[in-house]
N, C-alpha and C positions, 0 to 999 in steps of 0.2 A: 789686379795684377796677376798675370800668369806667365811663367817662363818654363820652358822645357829644361829639365836637368836630370837626365837618366843617371843611374849609378852603375858603373862597370866594376865587377869583382875580378881581381887578378892576383896571381901569385908572383907576377913580375911587374910590380908597380913602377919601379924606376924605368924599365924599358918602355912600358905603356905610356908613362908620363912624357918620356922623350919623344915618342911617336906623336903625341898630341901637340907638343911644342913645335915639332918639325912641321906639322900641318898648319901652325899659326895660332894655336890657342895659347892663352897666357894663364899661368898658375896664379890664382887669387887667394887660395887657402892651402896651407900645407901643415898638416898635423902628423906627418910621418906615414901612418897607415891609412889616413883619409886625406884626400886632396881634391880640390875643385879647380877646374879649368874653364875659362871664359873665352868664347869665340867672339863676343860682342853681339851675338845673335843666338843665345842659348848657352847653357853650361853643361859640363860633364863632371859628375862626381866619380872619383876612383877610390875604391876600398880594397885594401890588401887582404888576401885570404891565403890559407895554407895551400901549397902545391898539392894537387890531386884531390882537393875538396870538391864536393858536388857542385858548388857554384863557381869554381874557378873558370873564368872566361865568360861568365853569364852577365847579362845586363838586365836591370830592373827599370821599368818605366817610372819616371819621377818628374815632379814639377816643383817650382817655387811659387809661393803666393804671399801676399802681404799680410793677410789676417786669416788664420785657419778657421776661426769661428764663423766669420762672414762667408768664407768659401764653402764651408760645410752647409750652412743654411741655404745659400743660393743653389748649390748642387742638389740638395734635397728638394727644394722647391721646383727645380727643373725636371725632377723625376729619376735621379740617379742616387743610389745608396752611397752615403758618406757619413763618416763619424770622426770625432776627435779621439785620438788615442795618445797614451804616453809611450814614448819611444826612448831609446838610449840617448837621444839628443834633444829631448824635451817634448812638448805637446806638438803633435802634427795631425794632419788630416789623412784619413785613409778612405779611398774611393773603391767601391766594389762593383764590377760589371755584372750583368745578369748571369754570366757563366761562372761566377766566383773569382775571376781574375781580379787581383787587387794591385793598387799602386798608391804611393804616398805623395802628398803635396806638403812640403816643409815650409815653415815661415821664413821670410827674407825681408830685409830692410832695403835691399838693392832695387829701387824702383825705376831704374833706367829703362828707356825704350831703346830698341836697337836703332843705331844710326842708319840713315839711308845708304851710306857708303860702306856699311859693314860688309867685308868681303866673304866672311864665313858664316855658315848656319849649321848648328847642331841638328842632326836629323836622325830620328829613330823610326823603326818599323815595328808596328804592333801587329803581329800575326795572330789570327783568331778564326775559329770556325763560324763565328757569328759577326760578320763585318758590319752589318746594319746596326747591331747593338753597340759595337765599339765606336762607330761613327756618332751615334746618339750620345754616348758617354762623353766623348770629346767635345761635342757641341754643348752638352749640359755643364761642363766644367768651365766653359768660356773660350774654348779654342775656336778659331774662325775657319770655316771651310774655304779652301783655296781652289781646289779642283777635284772632280770626281774621276776615278779611273775605271776602265773596263773591268768587269767582274765584281763591281761593288765597292772596291777600295776607294780611298780618298786621301787627299793631302790637307792637313790642318796646320794653321800657324797660331802660335801662342802670342798674345799681344806684346809681351815683353821679351820675346825672342825664342827661336827654335821652331822646328817642324816635326810633325808626327804624321806618318803615313800608315794607313790601315791596309792590310792585305790578308788574303786567305791563308789559313794554316790549319793543320790537323788539331793542334792544341794552342792555347793562348801562350804567347811568349813575345819577347822584345829583342831586337837587334840594334846595336849602335851602327847605323848605316854608313854614313860618310859625311864629309863636310863639303859644302858647295862654295865655289868662288865665282861670283858673277853668273850664276846659273849653271855652271859646268862642274861636274864631279871632280873632286880632288882625290885621286888615287883609289885604291881598293877599299872595301868596307873595313872598319876598324874592329869588327867583332872578334 
């Protein structure tokens, strides 16, 4: 199981949550300062932060997996650095790209596959100076290549929902791109 679930940090959590709901995502977890929204094809975690903090408005790449131990073992076997770590929300998997960029894969019991008629897909862009390495990391964690882009970037789909695009960037970072309805973009980026 692999599902895209980036985490967006914001000091305006209620407004951002309303934007996601307007786009058609449904809140499936609400703990006040931590909320999760489901598009039916990928999820978005939203974490409240103080206004003016360094990570206000930033997005972290993230995934959900069924079993962190199996995920780490398979990722290591495929050649990408991964380890189990203790986080504030329990044991999770941390993946490290060759340039030191890291992201988490949290455990989930939600094993649904996206429905064929799901109108929305959560999409994130992973900008990196080493696109080939990012593409290999995504393949090694189980994401499936959908299309290659000019300049070396590519589009990957997670089996249980969501899309990740790799693109050139001066430093590694992630943007919550937009949501798609029947292949057409819905509004401006949510970043």
